[in-house]
C-alpha positions, 0 to 999 in steps of 0.5 A: 532174930540175929539181926534184931540182936545186933541192931535192936530196931524193934518189932516194926522192922520184923513185921516189915521184913516179913512183908517184904519177904512175902512181896518179893519171894515170888521173884526169888528173894529170900528172907536172908536177902531181905535181912542182908539188904537191911544190914548193909543199909543200916551199916553204910547209909548213915541216915537209914535208921532216921527214915520212915519205915516206908522209906526204909522198905522202899530202899530195901525193895530197890536194893533187892530188885537190883541185886536179883536183876543185875547182881548188884551187891548190897554193900555197893548199893548202900555205899552209892546211896550214902554218896548220892545223899550226903555228897550230891544232895539227893533225897533217898528216893532220888538216890535209889533212882540214880542207882537204877540209872547206873544200870542203864548207863552200864547197858548203854556203854556195854559195861558190867552193871555190877562193876559200874555200880561198884566203881561208883561206890568206891569213887564216892569220896572223889565224886563228892567234890563235884557236889550235885553234879557228881552223878553226871560227872561219873556217867561222863567219866564212865563214857571216857573210860569206855572210849579211852580205856583210861581207868576212871580213877586216873580220869578223876585224878587228871581233873584234880590238876585243874582245881586251882589256877596254878595247876590249870596254868601249869597244865595249860603251859604244858599243853601249849608247849606240846601243841606248839602254840597258844591254843589253851588258856589257864582260865578255860581249864580252871572253869 
């Protein structure tokens, strides 16, 4: 009732909330969890209310299963969906699958699943510049983080230096000076 007062999404949403609760209650998902997932998606994922009721339900179900299974916050899930759909060109179904992929990436690297998902959510604007390759780039940055201990934001910031020919040329010059030869060229860094 409180959600309905705040968002006025109609009787169809009330019915869907009851159905999701009935389906997921056996897994320990509460009615408050169902409502909280819908609220996070409504507030953060700008296309959520434009989806069909079935698509909305599927996203809520995924959000609740990831929260229940791995402790992923609804806000982080929603922010990740926003980034992957708007900046990386994924459909909502692909975006939900990618959020599940992040759990596998975290497991493989021995990282905190909620922590990696939160990091993805917070780095959305930086990852947007990679477009459709943003998900792949994030997974690679996570791997580099695990190997080097460098913060993910710093790894992304390092790549920003190579966005222009001037930045790439400057970095190539510094690398060549440090290595004592002509080992790196600016065009390769830019690419």
